[in-house]
C-alpha positions as CSV (number, residue, x, y, z in Angstrom):
1,M,68.2,57.1,-18.8
2,N,64.7,58.0,-19.5
3,Q,62.7,55.6,-21.6
4,P,60.9,57.0,-24.7
5,K,57.2,57.3,-24.2
6,E,54.9,55.1,-26.2
7,W,53.1,56.5,-29.0
8,Y,49.5,57.0,-27.9
9,P,47.8,55.1,-30.8
10,T,50.0,52.1,-30.0
11,V,48.7,52.3,-26.4
12,L,45.2,52.5,-27.7
13,F,45.6,49.6,-30.2
14,N,46.9,47.5,-27.4
15,K,43.8,47.6,-25.4
16,F,41.1,45.1,-25.9
17,I,38.3,46.2,-27.9
18,S,35.7,43.6,-28.9
19,I,35.0,42.9,-32.6
20,R,31.4,43.9,-32.1
21,I,32.5,47.4,-30.9
22,K,35.0,47.7,-33.8
23,F,32.3,46.4,-36.4
24,I,29.7,49.0,-35.1
25,L,32.2,51.9,-35.0
26,S,33.6,51.1,-38.5
27,I,30.0,51.0,-39.9
28,T,29.2,54.2,-38.0
29,L,32.3,56.1,-39.1
30,V,31.7,55.1,-42.7
31,I,28.1,56.1,-42.6
32,L,29.0,59.5,-40.8
33,F,31.7,60.2,-43.4
34,F,29.8,59.5,-46.5
35,G,26.4,60.8,-44.9
36,G,28.2,64.0,-43.8
37,I,29.5,64.5,-47.4
38,S,26.0,63.9,-48.8
39,L,24.4,66.3,-46.4
40,L,26.9,69.1,-47.3
41,V,26.3,68.4,-51.0
42,T,22.6,68.4,-50.5
43,R,22.6,71.5,-48.5
44,S,24.7,73.3,-51.2
45,Y,22.3,71.9,-53.9
46,V,19.2,72.8,-51.9
47,E,20.3,76.3,-51.4
48,K,21.3,76.7,-54.9
49,I,17.9,75.4,-56.1
50,A,16.1,77.7,-53.6
51,Q,18.1,80.6,-54.7
52,N,17.3,79.9,-58.4
53,E,13.7,79.5,-57.6
54,M,13.6,82.7,-55.6
55,T,15.3,84.5,-58.6
56,K,12.7,83.1,-61.1
57,K,10.0,84.2,-58.6
58,A,11.4,87.6,-58.1
59,R,11.7,88.2,-61.9
60,L,8.2,86.8,-62.4
61,V,6.5,88.9,-59.6
62,A,8.2,92.0,-61.1
63,H,7.1,91.1,-64.6
64,V,3.5,90.4,-63.5
65,L,3.2,93.7,-61.5
66,S,4.6,95.6,-64.4
67,D,1.7,94.4,-66.5
68,Q,-0.9,94.9,-63.9
69,L,0.2,98.4,-62.9
70,L,0.6,99.7,-66.5
71,D,-3.0,101.0,-66.7
72,M,-3.0,102.3,-63.2
73,V,0.1,104.3,-63.7
74,V,-1.1,105.7,-67.0
75,V,-4.1,107.2,-65.2
76,N,-2.1,108.0,-62.1
77,D,-4.4,105.9,-59.9
78,V,-2.3,105.9,-56.7
79,A,-5.0,104.4,-54.5
80,S,-5.3,101.3,-56.9
81,I,-1.6,101.0,-57.1
82,N,-1.1,100.8,-53.3
83,T,-4.0,98.4,-53.0
84,L,-2.7,96.1,-55.5
85,I,0.9,95.9,-54.2
86,S,-0.4,95.8,-50.7
87,H,-2.4,92.7,-51.4
88,M,0.3,91.1,-53.3
89,K,2.9,91.5,-50.3
90,H,0.2,90.5,-47.9
91,D,-0.4,87.2,-49.8
92,D,3.3,86.3,-50.3
93,P,5.5,86.4,-47.1
94,E,8.7,86.3,-49.1
95,I,8.0,89.7,-50.6
96,L,9.8,92.2,-48.2
97,Y,8.7,95.3,-50.1
98,I,7.2,96.6,-53.4
99,A,7.9,100.2,-54.7
100,V,6.4,101.8,-57.9
101,F,8.3,104.7,-59.4
102,D,7.0,107.1,-62.1
103,K,8.9,108.4,-65.0
104,R,10.5,111.1,-62.7
105,R,11.8,108.3,-60.4
106,E,9.4,109.4,-57.6
107,I,7.7,106.8,-55.7
108,I,3.9,106.8,-56.3
109,G,3.2,103.7,-54.5
110,H,5.0,101.4,-51.8
111,T,4.3,98.9,-49.1
112,F,6.7,100.4,-46.4
113,E,5.1,100.9,-43.1
114,N,4.9,104.6,-41.9
115,A,6.4,105.6,-45.2
116,A,9.9,104.6,-44.1
117,I,11.4,104.4,-47.4
118,P,15.2,103.2,-47.3
119,A,17.6,105.6,-48.6
120,F,19.2,103.1,-51.0
121,L,15.9,102.4,-52.8
122,P,15.6,105.4,-55.3
123,A,19.1,104.4,-56.7
124,Y,17.6,101.4,-58.1
125,A,14.6,102.9,-59.7
126,A,16.1,103.1,-63.2
127,D,17.7,99.6,-63.1
128,T,16.4,96.6,-64.7
129,G,17.4,93.1,-63.5
130,L,18.5,91.7,-60.3
131,N,20.6,93.0,-57.3
132,F,21.8,91.2,-54.1
133,F,22.5,93.1,-51.0
134,I,22.2,92.9,-47.3
135,D,20.1,95.3,-45.1
136,R,22.5,95.3,-42.2
137,K,20.0,97.5,-40.1
138,N,17.3,94.8,-40.3
139,K,19.8,91.9,-40.8
140,V,18.2,90.8,-44.0
141,S,19.6,89.5,-47.1
142,I,17.6,91.0,-50.1
143,L,17.1,89.8,-53.6
144,Q,15.7,92.9,-55.5
145,A,14.1,92.6,-59.0
146,S,13.3,95.8,-61.1
147,E,11.0,95.9,-64.1
148,K,10.5,99.0,-66.2
149,L,7.0,100.2,-67.4
150,M,6.9,100.7,-71.1
151,D,10.6,100.6,-71.4
152,G,10.9,103.3,-68.6
153,T,8.7,105.9,-70.1
154,L,6.0,105.5,-67.5
155,G,8.5,104.4,-64.7
156,S,9.4,101.1,-63.1
157,V,8.5,98.8,-60.2
158,V,10.9,97.3,-57.7
159,V,10.3,94.0,-55.7
160,G,12.4,93.1,-52.8
161,M,12.3,89.4,-51.9
162,D,13.6,88.1,-48.5
163,E,16.4,85.9,-49.6
164,T,16.9,84.4,-46.0
165,V,13.5,82.6,-46.6
166,S,15.2,80.3,-49.0
167,A,18.1,79.8,-46.7
168,R,15.5,79.0,-44.0
169,H,13.8,76.4,-46.4
170,G,17.3,75.1,-47.0
171,A,17.9,74.7,-43.4
172,R,14.6,73.0,-42.8
173,I,15.2,70.7,-45.5
174,L,18.7,70.0,-44.0
175,A,17.4,69.5,-40.7
176,L,14.9,67.0,-41.9
177,L,17.6,65.2,-43.8
178,S,19.7,65.3,-40.6
179,I,17.0,63.6,-38.6
180,V,16.4,61.0,-41.3
181,F,20.2,60.4,-41.4
182,A,20.4,60.2,-37.6
183,V,17.6,57.6,-37.5
184,L,19.1,55.7,-40.3
185,L,22.4,55.8,-38.5
186,L,20.8,54.6,-35.4
187,C,19.1,51.7,-37.2
188,V,22.4,50.8,-39.1
189,A,24.3,50.8,-35.7
190,V,21.5,48.5,-34.0
191,S,21.5,46.2,-37.2
192,A,25.3,46.0,-37.1
193,G,25.2,45.0,-33.4
194,V,22.4,42.5,-34.1
195,L,24.3,41.1,-37.3
196,S,27.6,40.8,-35.4
197,Y,26.1,38.4,-33.0
198,F,26.1,35.6,-35.9
199,P,29.8,35.6,-36.5
200,L,30.7,36.5,-32.9
201,R,28.5,33.7,-31.3
202,P,30.6,30.8,-32.7
203,I,33.8,32.6,-32.0
204,N,32.9,33.1,-28.3
205,H,31.9,29.6,-28.3
206,I,35.4,28.5,-29.4
207,I,36.8,30.8,-26.7
208,R,34.8,29.2,-23.9
209,Q,35.6,25.7,-25.0
210,L,39.4,26.5,-25.1
211,E,39.1,28.1,-21.7
212,L,37.7,24.9,-20.3
213,F,40.3,22.7,-22.1
214,V,42.9,21.2,-19.9
215,P,45.8,19.7,-21.8
216,G,45.8,15.9,-21.5
217,Q,42.0,15.7,-20.9
218,K,39.1,15.4,-23.2
219,V,39.4,17.2,-26.7
220,P,36.7,20.1,-26.9
221,E,33.9,19.8,-29.3
222,F,33.2,23.0,-31.2
223,K,29.5,23.1,-32.5
224,I,29.6,25.4,-35.6
225,F,26.7,25.1,-37.9
226,F,27.9,27.0,-41.0
227,N,30.6,25.7,-43.2
228,D,32.8,28.8,-43.4
229,E,36.1,30.2,-42.2
230,I,35.0,30.2,-38.6
231,K,34.3,26.3,-38.9
232,L,37.8,26.0,-40.4
233,L,39.2,27.9,-37.5
234,A,37.3,25.6,-35.0
235,T,38.7,22.5,-36.9
236,K,42.2,23.8,-36.7
237,F,41.9,24.5,-33.0
238,R,40.5,21.0,-32.4
239,E,43.5,19.5,-34.4
240,M,45.9,21.5,-32.3
241,T,44.3,20.3,-29.0
242,V,44.6,16.7,-30.3
243,R,48.3,17.3,-31.0
244,L,48.7,19.0,-27.6
245,N,47.2,16.1,-25.9
246,T,49.5,13.8,-27.8
247,M,52.5,15.8,-26.8
248,V,51.4,15.9,-23.1
249,A,50.8,12.1,-23.2
250,E,54.2,11.4,-24.7
251,Y,55.8,13.7,-22.1
252,R,54.2,12.1,-19.2
253,Q,54.9,8.6,-20.6
254,T,58.5,9.6,-21.0
255,Q,58.5,11.0,-17.5
256,L,57.0,7.8,-16.2
257,R,59.4,5.7,-17.9
258,M,62.3,7.7,-16.5
259,I,60.9,7.3,-13.0
260,E,60.4,3.6,-13.4
261,T,63.9,3.2,-15.1
262,E,65.6,5.1,-12.2
263,K,63.6,3.1,-9.6
264,L,64.4,-0.3,-11.1
265,A,68.1,0.8,-11.6
266,S,68.2,1.7,-7.9
267,I,66.6,-1.5,-6.9
268,G,68.8,-3.6,-9.3
269,T,72.0,-2.0,-8.0
270,L,70.9,-2.5,-4.3
271,A,69.8,-6.1,-5.0
272,S,73.0,-6.9,-6.8
273,G,75.1,-5.5,-4.0
274,V,73.0,-7.3,-1.4
275,A,73.5,-10.6,-3.4
276,H,77.1,-10.2,-3.7
277,E,77.6,-9.3,0.1
278,I,75.3,-12.0,1.3
279,N,75.7,-15.0,-1.0
280,N,79.4,-15.5,-0.4
281,P,79.2,-15.7,3.4
282,I,76.0,-17.7,3.2
283,A,77.7,-20.1,0.9
284,G,80.5,-20.5,3.6
285,I,78.0,-21.0,6.2
286,E,76.3,-23.8,4.1
287,I,79.7,-25.4,3.6
288,C,80.6,-25.3,7.3
289,A,77.1,-26.6,8.2
290,H,77.3,-29.4,5.8
291,R,80.7,-30.5,7.2
292,L,79.5,-30.4,10.7
293,Q,76.4,-32.6,9.8
294,K,79.0,-35.3,8.7
295,D,80.6,-35.3,12.1
296,N,79.4,-38.2,14.1
297,R,80.5,-36.6,17.3
298,L,77.6,-34.2,17.5
299,D,75.0,-34.8,20.1
300,P,71.3,-34.6,19.0
301,K,71.2,-30.9,20.3
302,Q,74.1,-29.7,18.1
303,E,72.7,-31.7,15.1
304,E,69.4,-29.6,15.6
305,Y,71.4,-26.4,15.7
306,V,73.3,-27.3,12.5
307,R,70.1,-28.2,10.8
308,L,68.4,-24.9,11.7
309,I,71.6,-23.0,10.5
310,T,71.2,-24.9,7.1
311,E,67.7,-24.0,6.7
312,A,68.2,-20.4,7.7
313,A,71.0,-20.1,5.0
314,K,68.6,-21.6,2.4
315,H,65.9,-19.3,3.4
316,I,68.3,-16.3,3.1
317,Q,69.3,-17.5,-0.5
318,T,65.6,-17.8,-1.3
319,I,64.9,-14.2,-0.2
320,V,67.9,-12.8,-2.2
321,R,66.7,-14.7,-5.4
322,S,63.3,-13.3,-5.0
323,L,64.6,-9.8,-4.5
324,L,66.9,-10.2,-7.6
325,A,63.9,-11.6,-9.6
326,Y,61.6,-8.7,-8.6
327,A,64.5,-6.2,-9.5
328,R,65.2,-7.5,-12.8
329,Q,61.5,-7.8,-14.0
330,P,62.7,-9.8,-17.1
331,D,59.3,-10.8,-18.2
332,Q,56.8,-8.0,-19.1
333,K,54.3,-10.1,-21.0
334,V,50.6,-10.2,-20.1
335,E,49.5,-13.5,-18.4
336,Q,47.0,-14.8,-15.9
337,V,48.3,-13.6,-12.6
338,E,47.0,-15.3,-9.3
339,L,46.5,-12.4,-6.9
340,C,46.9,-14.5,-3.7
341,S,50.4,-15.6,-4.7
342,V,51.3,-11.9,-5.6
343,T,50.2,-10.8,-2.2
344,R,52.2,-13.6,-0.4
345,F,55.3,-12.9,-2.4
346,A,55.0,-9.2,-1.6
347,L,54.5,-10.0,2.2
348,K,57.7,-12.2,2.0
349,L,59.8,-9.4,0.6
350,L,58.4,-7.0,3.4
351,N,58.6,-9.4,6.2
352,Y,61.7,-7.9,7.9
353,R,60.2,-4.5,7.8
354,L,57.0,-5.8,9.3
355,Q,58.8,-7.5,12.1
356,K,61.0,-4.4,12.7
357,K,57.8,-2.2,13.2
358,E,56.2,-5.0,15.4
359,L,53.1,-5.2,13.1
360,T,51.1,-8.1,12.7
361,V,49.7,-9.1,9.2
362,N,46.1,-10.4,9.1
363,E,45.8,-12.3,5.8
364,E,42.2,-12.8,4.5
365,L,42.8,-14.7,1.3
366,P,40.5,-17.0,-0.3
367,G,41.2,-20.7,-0.9
368,T,40.3,-20.5,-4.6
369,P,42.5,-19.1,-7.2
370,C,42.0,-15.2,-8.0
371,N,43.2,-14.9,-11.6
372,V,43.5,-11.7,-13.5
373,W,45.0,-10.8,-16.8
374,G,48.2,-8.6,-16.1
375,I,51.9,-8.1,-15.8
376,R,52.8,-10.0,-12.5
377,A,55.9,-7.8,-11.7
378,Q,53.8,-4.6,-11.9
379,L,51.0,-6.0,-9.7
380,V,53.5,-7.1,-7.2
381,Q,54.8,-3.4,-7.2
382,V,51.3,-2.2,-6.5
383,V,50.7,-4.5,-3.6
384,I,54.3,-3.7,-2.1
385,N,53.5,0.2,-2.4
386,G,50.2,-0.4,-0.7
387,I,51.7,-2.4,2.2
388,I,54.7,0.1,2.6
389,N,52.0,3.0,2.9
390,A,50.2,0.9,5.5
391,I,53.4,0.2,7.5
392,D,54.4,3.8,7.4
393,A,50.9,5.0,8.6
394,S,50.7,2.5,11.3
395,H,51.4,3.6,14.9
396,G,52.9,1.2,17.5
397,K,52.1,-2.6,17.6
398,G,49.2,-2.6,15.2
399,T,47.6,-4.8,12.6
400,I,47.6,-4.6,8.9
401,T,44.8,-6.4,7.2
402,V,45.4,-7.7,3.5
403,R,42.2,-9.1,2.1
404,I,41.3,-10.4,-1.3
405,A,37.6,-11.0,-2.3
406,G,35.5,-11.2,-5.4
407,A,32.5,-9.1,-6.6
408,E,30.7,-9.8,-9.7
409,N,33.2,-9.8,-12.4
410,Y,36.0,-8.0,-10.3
411,F,38.6,-9.0,-7.6
412,Y,39.5,-6.4,-5.0
413,I,42.5,-6.3,-2.7
414,D,42.0,-4.3,0.4
415,I,45.0,-3.1,2.5
416,I,43.9,-1.7,5.9
417,D,46.1,0.1,8.5
418,N,45.4,1.4,11.9
419,G,46.7,4.9,11.4
420,T,44.8,8.3,11.5
421,G,43.4,8.0,8.0
422,I,43.6,10.6,5.2
423,D,42.9,14.3,5.7
424,E,40.0,15.5,3.6
425,S,42.2,18.5,2.5
426,I,44.6,16.1,0.8
427,K,42.3,13.3,-0.4
428,G,42.4,14.4,-4.0
429,K,46.2,14.8,-4.2
430,V,47.4,11.3,-2.9
431,F,47.7,9.9,-6.3
432,D,49.6,13.0,-7.7
433,P,53.4,12.6,-8.5
434,F,55.8,13.7,-6.0
435,F,53.0,14.3,-3.3
436,T,53.8,12.8,0.1
437,T,53.1,13.7,3.8
438,K,56.2,11.6,4.9
439,S,59.6,13.3,6.0
440,Q,61.2,10.7,3.8
441,G,60.1,9.3,0.4
442,T,59.7,10.5,-3.2
443,G,55.9,10.5,-3.3
444,L,55.9,8.3,-6.4
445,G,54.5,5.1,-4.9
446,L,50.8,5.7,-5.2
447,Y,51.3,7.6,-8.4
448,V,53.1,4.7,-10.0
449,S,50.4,2.3,-8.5
450,Y,47.6,4.3,-9.9
451,N,49.0,4.2,-13.5
452,I,49.7,0.5,-13.4
453,V,46.1,-0.3,-12.1
454,T,44.6,2.0,-14.7
455,A,46.7,0.3,-17.4
456,H,45.1,-3.0,-16.2
457,K,41.6,-1.6,-16.6
458,G,41.1,-1.4,-12.7
459,T,40.7,1.3,-10.1
460,I,42.5,2.3,-7.0
461,T,41.0,4.4,-4.1
462,L,42.3,5.5,-0.7
463,S,39.7,6.3,2.0
464,T,39.4,6.7,5.7
465,L,37.5,4.4,7.8
466,A,34.9,5.3,10.3
467,G,36.7,3.6,13.2
468,G,40.1,5.0,12.3
469,G,42.7,3.9,9.7
470,A,42.9,4.0,6.0
471,L,41.6,1.7,3.3
472,L,43.5,1.1,0.0
473,R,41.4,-0.7,-2.3
474,V,42.6,-2.1,-5.7
475,V,39.9,-3.4,-8.1
476,L,40.9,-5.5,-11.0
477,P,38.7,-7.2,-13.7
478,Q,38.5,-11.2,-13.2
479,A,40.5,-13.2,-16.1
480,G,38.1,-14.0,-18.8
481,E,38.7,-16.1,-22.0
482,E,39.8,-13.0,-24.0
483,K,43.3,-11.9,-23.1
484,L,43.4,-8.4,-21.8
485,K,45.3,-5.9,-23.5
486,I,47.5,-3.8,-21.3
487,E,48.2,-0.4,-22.5
488,P,51.6,1.3,-21.9
489,L,51.8,3.1,-18.6
490,K,50.2,6.5,-19.2
491,P,49.4,8.9,-16.2
492,E,46.1,10.7,-16.1
493,A,45.9,14.3,-16.0
């Protein structure tokens, strides 16, 4: 089925046309409309005035000639008559011809060259008044005025005026007005273009600021000098961006909380299962070992074996309790956290994974306390995520270095592996959610760590070392007298 074609004006209106162009076109069209009407009215008025003036002039010339020719006609002074009318025609270019008739309606004087008297002229000899007609042969519009001499007893005089002269005068005036109008139109168009700059400049400024605005980042500042509707528009746009940032922050906060909840739920389920599956057999092992210790028939070697079994069982129970404590994270209060104990606890939880990969940990921890304000469980999570990344990045039997040191008012935790480092093409993406270069994993470890460190007023960076390997550095402010306010986890854009 054929789709109906869109109406052409609809297609035209859908195209982008700037306000400046619309403003200039609107002003131009208004001036063209009213200016065109004014020119038409002016032309009609000028032609009418010129025609009236021509009529008055024709009557005046005929009347003056009748007075001056009266004595000459009485004495039949043909030479003087022709001289007078010739001079008058010569002095006035609007006079086409002058003819003097005697009482018998015969021409006794005229201004026609070569005596080429028109055939229509004798018919007007006895008329008095005005006549309009067109000489089609010469393509001339003629206004003819007749005046009788002594009420016609001596004859009459006929004056033919070139009516096209008045039309030419009207055309010249109209042309002059058209030029003035065109110049005025050009000046108005230029002025409209210049004046449109003032309202359009703040609008374009608002557009540029909104193009640069990224949801979740800094709210744009609109510099509007005049307190008008445009400033009100800018204010409303700014309020909208603030609301948008709030919505984006709430969305990301909700997303992060969902990730954290899912992760902790998974760890809690795993830890609970491990505790249930391990604690029962470990309890049985402890009971058996305890009874064997009471048997006096054991030789020293057997007693040593029983003691080692008992210590191993207690060590397993300690690890399980630590895992459960980390999974539950019951205490989220801000307190002074000692970074060395956090690091040792994280290494204890990851000890099996380190041994499985045959990796050696080089601990460079200071002998003095390194206290920071924070939430212990979250800082443990940051260190665990960093060490897990180092384990995954290490190749073969390598070494992972964990170093804690102080600098001015900060402590920094360095986790160094012996892998290939970070590719420059992905360096800016490592802290993005769900970004990972591993075949397994969610890509949330560094993303969660970034948000935790940011909430603790610290920084986290990942860089490649010159000799190979990667350096994950976490910088946290040292604990001062004033308790640090930890904001809710909020991912950056």
